[in-house]
N, CA, C and O atoms as CSV, one atom per row, in Angstrom:
chain,resi,resn,atom,element,x,y,z
A,1,MET,N,N,50.516,8.348,31.794
A,1,MET,CA,C,50.862,8.590,33.387
A,1,MET,C,C,51.681,7.497,33.310
A,1,MET,O,O,52.872,7.597,33.012
A,2,GLY,N,N,50.931,6.067,33.648
A,2,GLY,CA,C,52.038,4.989,33.561
A,2,GLY,C,C,53.001,4.747,32.642
A,2,GLY,O,O,53.876,3.882,32.684
A,3,VAL,N,N,52.879,5.222,32.156
A,3,VAL,CA,C,54.403,5.055,30.845
A,3,VAL,C,C,55.711,6.230,31.093
A,3,VAL,O,O,56.866,5.973,30.754
A,4,LEU,N,N,55.287,7.599,31.769
A,4,LEU,CA,C,56.537,8.506,32.553
A,4,LEU,C,C,56.609,7.652,34.198
A,4,LEU,O,O,57.589,7.878,34.908
A,5,ALA,N,N,55.394,6.593,34.743
A,5,ALA,CA,C,55.939,6.473,36.179
A,5,ALA,C,C,57.036,5.186,35.668
A,5,ALA,O,O,58.115,5.074,36.249
A,6,TRP,N,N,56.736,4.436,34.770
A,6,TRP,CA,C,57.300,3.758,34.741
A,6,TRP,C,C,59.129,4.036,33.667
A,6,TRP,O,O,60.070,3.258,33.827
A,7,ILE,N,N,59.191,5.146,32.780
A,7,ILE,CA,C,60.346,5.210,33.044
A,7,ILE,C,C,61.411,5.799,33.707
A,7,ILE,O,O,62.625,5.674,33.546
A,8,LEU,N,N,60.523,6.699,34.756
A,8,LEU,CA,C,60.985,7.220,35.871
A,8,LEU,C,C,61.601,6.759,36.690
A,8,LEU,O,O,62.700,7.152,37.079
A,9,GLY,N,N,60.842,5.635,37.169
A,9,GLY,CA,C,61.811,4.528,37.959
A,9,GLY,C,C,63.018,3.497,36.763
A,9,GLY,O,O,63.629,2.543,37.243
A,10,ILE,N,N,63.137,3.751,35.754
A,10,ILE,CA,C,64.128,2.775,35.064
A,10,ILE,C,C,64.808,3.872,35.389
A,10,ILE,O,O,65.520,3.611,36.358
A,11,LEU,N,N,64.927,4.972,35.042
A,11,LEU,CA,C,65.995,5.505,35.339
A,11,LEU,C,C,66.627,5.580,36.278
A,11,LEU,O,O,67.844,5.395,36.296
A,12,GLY,N,N,65.755,5.938,37.496
A,12,GLY,CA,C,66.158,5.686,39.132
A,12,GLY,C,C,67.303,4.938,38.752
A,12,GLY,O,O,68.431,5.182,38.323
A,13,GLY,N,N,66.492,3.745,39.118
A,13,GLY,CA,C,67.378,2.194,38.797
A,13,GLY,C,C,68.663,2.608,38.465
A,13,GLY,O,O,69.517,2.324,39.304
A,14,LEU,N,N,68.992,3.134,37.587
A,14,LEU,CA,C,69.654,3.387,36.563
A,14,LEU,C,C,70.842,4.236,37.244
A,14,LEU,O,O,72.069,4.196,37.336
A,15,CYS,N,N,69.840,4.968,37.635
A,15,CYS,CA,C,71.241,5.589,38.423
A,15,CYS,C,C,71.612,4.761,39.463
A,15,CYS,O,O,72.772,4.415,39.689
A,16,ALA,N,N,70.547,4.411,40.157
A,16,ALA,CA,C,71.078,3.951,41.614
A,16,ALA,C,C,72.618,2.739,41.294
A,16,ALA,O,O,73.736,2.596,41.789
A,17,VAL,N,N,71.859,2.126,40.258
A,17,VAL,CA,C,72.998,1.091,40.166
A,17,VAL,C,C,74.506,2.081,39.724
A,17,VAL,O,O,75.525,1.862,40.378
A,18,MET,N,N,74.525,2.799,38.961
A,18,MET,CA,C,75.418,3.970,38.527
A,18,MET,C,C,76.023,4.333,39.784
A,18,MET,O,O,77.192,4.008,39.992
A,19,GLY,N,N,75.346,4.986,40.666
A,19,GLY,CA,C,75.801,5.313,41.812
A,19,GLY,C,C,76.473,4.441,42.950
A,19,GLY,O,O,77.332,4.790,43.761
A,20,ILE,N,N,75.791,3.088,42.779
A,20,ILE,CA,C,76.695,1.634,43.435
A,20,ILE,C,C,78.165,1.856,42.955
A,20,ILE,O,O,78.961,2.266,43.800
A,21,LEU,N,N,78.577,1.642,41.766
A,21,LEU,CA,C,79.716,1.428,41.094
A,21,LEU,C,C,80.409,2.204,40.680
A,21,LEU,O,O,81.353,1.807,39.997
A,22,THR,N,N,80.211,3.820,40.950
A,22,THR,CA,C,80.740,4.538,41.664
A,22,THR,C,C,82.248,4.428,43.059
A,22,THR,O,O,83.449,4.665,43.183
A,23,ALA,N,N,80.446,3.635,44.212
A,23,ALA,CA,C,81.220,3.976,45.355
A,23,ALA,C,C,82.147,2.922,45.373
A,23,ALA,O,O,83.246,2.904,45.926
A,24,VAL,N,N,81.603,2.053,44.719
A,24,VAL,CA,C,82.653,0.231,44.918
A,24,VAL,C,C,83.936,1.011,44.255
A,24,VAL,O,O,84.873,0.240,44.461
A,25,GLU,N,N,84.347,1.951,43.688
A,25,GLU,CA,C,85.275,2.383,42.156
A,25,GLU,C,C,84.857,1.275,41.529
A,25,GLU,O,O,85.101,0.302,42.243
A,26,VAL,N,N,84.168,0.877,40.188
A,26,VAL,CA,C,84.520,-0.172,39.589
A,26,VAL,C,C,83.832,0.951,38.114
A,26,VAL,O,O,83.616,0.546,36.972
A,27,ALA,N,N,83.689,1.920,38.466
A,27,ALA,CA,C,82.913,2.717,36.983
A,27,ALA,C,C,84.602,3.496,36.595
A,27,ALA,O,O,85.388,3.940,37.432
A,28,PRO,N,N,84.807,3.462,34.945
A,28,PRO,CA,C,85.053,3.952,34.509
A,28,PRO,C,C,86.090,5.425,34.920
A,28,PRO,O,O,85.884,6.414,35.623
A,29,GLU,N,N,87.059,5.039,34.226
A,29,GLU,CA,C,87.266,6.848,34.699
A,29,GLU,C,C,86.787,7.608,34.058
A,29,GLU,O,O,85.667,7.869,34.498
A,30,PHE,N,N,87.045,8.191,33.131
A,30,PHE,CA,C,86.132,8.752,32.388
A,30,PHE,C,C,85.166,9.437,32.481
A,30,PHE,O,O,85.008,10.556,31.992
A,31,VAL,N,N,83.610,8.136,33.832
A,31,VAL,CA,C,82.926,8.566,34.120
A,31,VAL,C,C,83.194,9.363,35.983
A,31,VAL,O,O,82.619,10.300,36.536
A,32,ALA,N,N,84.289,8.456,36.444
A,32,ALA,CA,C,84.856,8.896,38.292
A,32,ALA,C,C,85.401,10.313,38.274
A,32,ALA,O,O,85.277,11.215,39.102
A,33,GLY,N,N,86.117,10.265,36.963
A,33,GLY,CA,C,86.826,11.066,36.825
A,33,GLY,C,C,86.552,12.412,37.090
A,33,GLY,O,O,87.403,13.200,37.504
A,34,ALA,N,N,85.063,12.771,36.798
A,34,ALA,CA,C,84.930,14.495,37.030
A,34,ALA,C,C,84.183,14.422,38.451
A,34,ALA,O,O,83.751,13.413,39.008
A,35,ASP,N,N,84.152,15.440,38.788
A,35,ASP,CA,C,84.124,16.237,39.931
A,35,ASP,C,C,82.700,16.197,40.577
A,35,ASP,O,O,82.304,16.336,41.734
A,36,TRP,N,N,81.978,15.913,39.180
A,36,TRP,CA,C,80.203,15.861,39.973
A,36,TRP,C,C,79.764,14.253,40.340
A,36,TRP,O,O,78.974,13.858,41.198
A,37,THR,N,N,80.334,13.713,39.657
A,37,THR,CA,C,80.513,12.245,38.972
A,37,THR,C,C,80.436,11.759,40.563
A,37,THR,O,O,81.165,10.766,40.577
A,38,THR,N,N,79.983,11.933,41.751
A,38,THR,CA,C,80.249,11.381,43.225
A,38,THR,C,C,79.295,10.117,43.137
A,38,THR,O,O,78.318,9.933,42.411
A,39,TRP,N,N,79.852,9.333,44.062
A,39,TRP,CA,C,78.684,8.392,44.414
A,39,TRP,C,C,77.430,8.535,44.931
A,39,TRP,O,O,76.626,7.605,44.996
A,40,GLY,N,N,77.187,9.813,45.358
A,40,GLY,CA,C,76.167,10.793,46.404
A,40,GLY,C,C,75.502,11.494,45.207
A,40,GLY,O,O,74.788,12.273,45.838
A,41,PHE,N,N,75.321,11.677,44.294
A,41,PHE,CA,C,75.273,11.717,43.834
A,41,PHE,C,C,74.336,11.796,42.565
A,41,PHE,O,O,73.811,12.706,41.924
A,42,TRP,N,N,74.375,10.259,42.495
A,42,TRP,CA,C,74.285,9.127,41.742
A,42,TRP,C,C,73.055,8.534,42.476
A,42,TRP,O,O,72.074,8.052,41.909
A,43,LEU,N,N,73.255,8.643,43.924
A,43,LEU,CA,C,72.320,7.860,44.905
A,43,LEU,C,C,71.241,8.900,44.653
A,43,LEU,O,O,70.412,8.590,43.798
A,44,ALA,N,N,71.123,9.948,45.183
A,44,ALA,CA,C,70.221,11.340,45.489
A,44,ALA,C,C,69.614,11.191,43.823
A,44,ALA,O,O,68.426,11.027,43.548
A,45,LEU,N,N,70.574,11.278,42.967
A,45,LEU,CA,C,69.443,11.519,41.642
A,45,LEU,C,C,68.690,10.128,41.029
A,45,LEU,O,O,68.035,10.027,39.992
A,46,ALA,N,N,69.018,9.085,42.043
A,46,ALA,CA,C,68.075,8.100,42.457
A,46,ALA,C,C,67.637,8.425,42.690
A,46,ALA,O,O,66.826,8.592,41.780
A,47,VAL,N,N,67.044,9.265,44.239
A,47,VAL,CA,C,66.297,8.748,45.217
A,47,VAL,C,C,65.140,10.153,44.225
A,47,VAL,O,O,64.024,9.676,44.021
A,48,VAL,N,N,65.260,11.386,43.761
A,48,VAL,CA,C,64.772,12.144,43.032
A,48,VAL,C,C,63.542,10.960,41.905
A,48,VAL,O,O,62.335,10.753,41.780
A,49,LEU,N,N,64.647,10.560,41.413
A,49,LEU,CA,C,63.055,9.997,39.593
A,49,LEU,C,C,62.830,9.363,40.338
A,49,LEU,O,O,61.671,9.767,40.431
A,50,LEU,N,N,62.930,8.013,41.672
A,50,LEU,CA,C,61.924,7.143,41.882
A,50,LEU,C,C,60.780,7.781,42.341
A,50,LEU,O,O,59.642,7.504,41.960
A,51,VAL,N,N,61.131,8.809,43.325
A,51,VAL,CA,C,60.025,9.684,44.227
A,51,VAL,C,C,59.372,10.027,43.259
A,51,VAL,O,O,58.179,10.280,43.425
A,52,GLY,N,N,60.083,10.158,41.713
A,52,GLY,CA,C,58.873,10.956,40.854
A,52,GLY,C,C,57.750,10.436,40.221
A,52,GLY,O,O,56.762,10.981,39.731
A,53,SER,N,N,58.212,8.880,40.364
A,53,SER,CA,C,58.500,8.082,39.539
A,53,SER,C,C,56.639,7.524,40.356
A,53,SER,O,O,55.671,7.419,39.603
A,54,VAL,N,N,56.489,7.218,42.082
A,54,VAL,CA,C,55.575,7.365,42.437
A,54,VAL,C,C,54.335,8.042,42.610
A,54,VAL,O,O,53.144,7.799,42.806
A,55,ALA,N,N,55.238,9.140,42.433
A,55,ALA,CA,C,54.768,10.520,42.351
A,55,ALA,C,C,53.415,9.824,40.602
A,55,ALA,O,O,52.239,9.466,40.537
A,56,ALA,N,N,54.090,9.921,39.996
A,56,ALA,CA,C,53.653,10.088,38.713
A,56,ALA,C,C,52.078,8.982,38.364
A,56,ALA,O,O,51.073,8.918,37.657
A,57,ALA,N,N,53.115,8.004,39.879
A,57,ALA,CA,C,52.007,6.968,39.155
A,57,ALA,C,C,50.413,6.837,40.206
A,57,ALA,O,O,49.329,6.299,39.980
A,58,VAL,N,N,51.001,7.679,41.484
A,58,VAL,CA,C,50.182,8.216,42.095
A,58,VAL,C,C,48.401,8.880,41.842
A,58,VAL,O,O,47.228,8.776,42.199
A,59,GLY,N,N,49.636,9.791,40.691
A,59,GLY,CA,C,48.804,11.327,40.395
A,59,GLY,C,C,47.706,11.371,39.268
A,59,GLY,O,O,47.019,12.325,38.903
A,60,ARG,N,N,47.749,9.371,38.578
A,60,ARG,CA,C,47.667,9.462,37.340
A,60,ARG,C,C,46.588,10.898,37.046
A,60,ARG,O,O,46.798,11.890,36.348
A,61,GLY,N,N,45.053,10.423,38.126
A,61,GLY,CA,C,43.784,10.961,37.773
A,61,GLY,C,C,42.726,10.043,37.726
A,61,GLY,O,O,42.821,9.134,38.551
A,62,GLY,N,N,42.068,10.030,37.234
A,62,GLY,CA,C,41.047,9.651,37.029
A,62,GLY,C,C,40.500,9.891,35.516
A,62,GLY,O,O,41.193,10.356,34.612
A,63,ALA,N,N,39.180,9.508,35.396
A,63,ALA,CA,C,38.981,10.272,33.897
A,63,ALA,C,C,37.294,8.750,33.637
A,63,ALA,O,O,37.030,7.566,33.429
A,64,GLU,N,N,36.758,10.070,33.873
A,64,GLU,CA,C,34.988,9.350,34.224
A,64,GLU,C,C,34.486,9.530,32.611
A,64,GLU,O,O,33.350,9.194,32.277
Protein backbone atom coordinates (compact mmCIF):
# COMPACT_ATOMS: atom_id res chain seq x y z
CA MET A 1 0.00 0.00 0.00
CA GLY A 2 2.94 2.33 0.49
CA VAL A 3 3.81 2.09 -3.17
CA LEU A 4 0.20 2.78 -4.13
CA ALA A 5 0.19 5.89 -1.94
CA TRP A 6 3.44 7.02 -3.52
CA ILE A 7 2.10 6.52 -7.06
CA LEU A 8 -1.17 8.32 -6.31
CA GLY A 9 0.75 11.19 -4.75
CA ILE A 10 3.00 11.56 -7.78
CA LEU A 11 0.04 11.45 -10.18
CA GLY A 12 -1.85 13.97 -8.03
CA GLY A 13 1.12 16.33 -8.09
CA LEU A 14 1.45 16.03 -11.85
CA CYS A 15 -2.26 16.74 -12.31
CA ALA A 16 -1.94 19.82 -10.10
CA VAL A 17 0.96 21.07 -12.20
CA MET A 18 -1.05 20.41 -15.37
CA GLY A 19 -4.00 22.34 -13.89
CA ILE A 20 -1.78 25.32 -13.13
CA LEU A 21 -0.24 25.23 -16.60
CA THR A 22 -3.69 25.09 -18.16
CA ALA A 23 -4.95 27.96 -15.97
CA VAL A 24 -2.13 30.29 -17.00
CA GLU A 25 -2.52 29.12 -20.62
CA VAL A 26 0.98 27.70 -20.97
CA ALA A 27 -0.27 24.23 -21.91
CA PRO A 28 0.07 23.24 -25.55
CA GLU A 29 -2.94 23.72 -27.79
CA PHE A 30 -3.57 19.99 -28.25
CA VAL A 31 -4.01 19.64 -24.49
CA ALA A 32 -5.89 22.89 -23.84
CA GLY A 33 -8.07 22.55 -26.96
CA ALA A 34 -10.40 19.84 -25.68
CA ASP A 35 -13.48 20.80 -23.70
CA TRP A 36 -12.78 18.47 -20.77
CA THR A 37 -9.24 19.70 -20.15
CA THR A 38 -10.06 22.78 -18.16
CA TRP A 39 -8.03 23.89 -15.16
CA GLY A 40 -10.88 22.88 -12.89
CA PHE A 41 -10.81 19.32 -14.21
CA TRP A 42 -7.07 18.94 -13.59
CA LEU A 43 -7.19 20.45 -10.12
CA ALA A 44 -10.23 18.36 -9.12
CA LEU A 45 -8.46 15.25 -10.37
CA ALA A 46 -5.39 16.25 -8.37
CA VAL A 47 -7.46 16.62 -5.21
CA VAL A 48 -9.06 13.19 -5.70
CA LEU A 49 -5.69 11.54 -6.30
CA LEU A 50 -4.02 13.26 -3.35
CA VAL A 51 -6.86 12.31 -1.00
CA GLY A 52 -6.59 8.76 -2.32
CA SER A 53 -2.89 8.88 -1.58
CA VAL A 54 -3.53 9.86 2.02
CA ALA A 55 -6.19 7.16 2.36
CA ALA A 56 -3.83 4.53 0.97
CA ALA A 57 -1.06 5.63 3.32
CA VAL A 58 -3.26 5.65 6.43
CA GLY A 59 -5.26 2.53 5.63
CA ARG A 60 -2.28 0.22 5.21
CA GLY A 61 -3.38 -2.02 8.02
CA GLY A 62 -1.17 -3.83 10.45
CA ALA A 63 0.22 -7.30 9.96
CA GLU A 64 0.82 -9.23 13.15
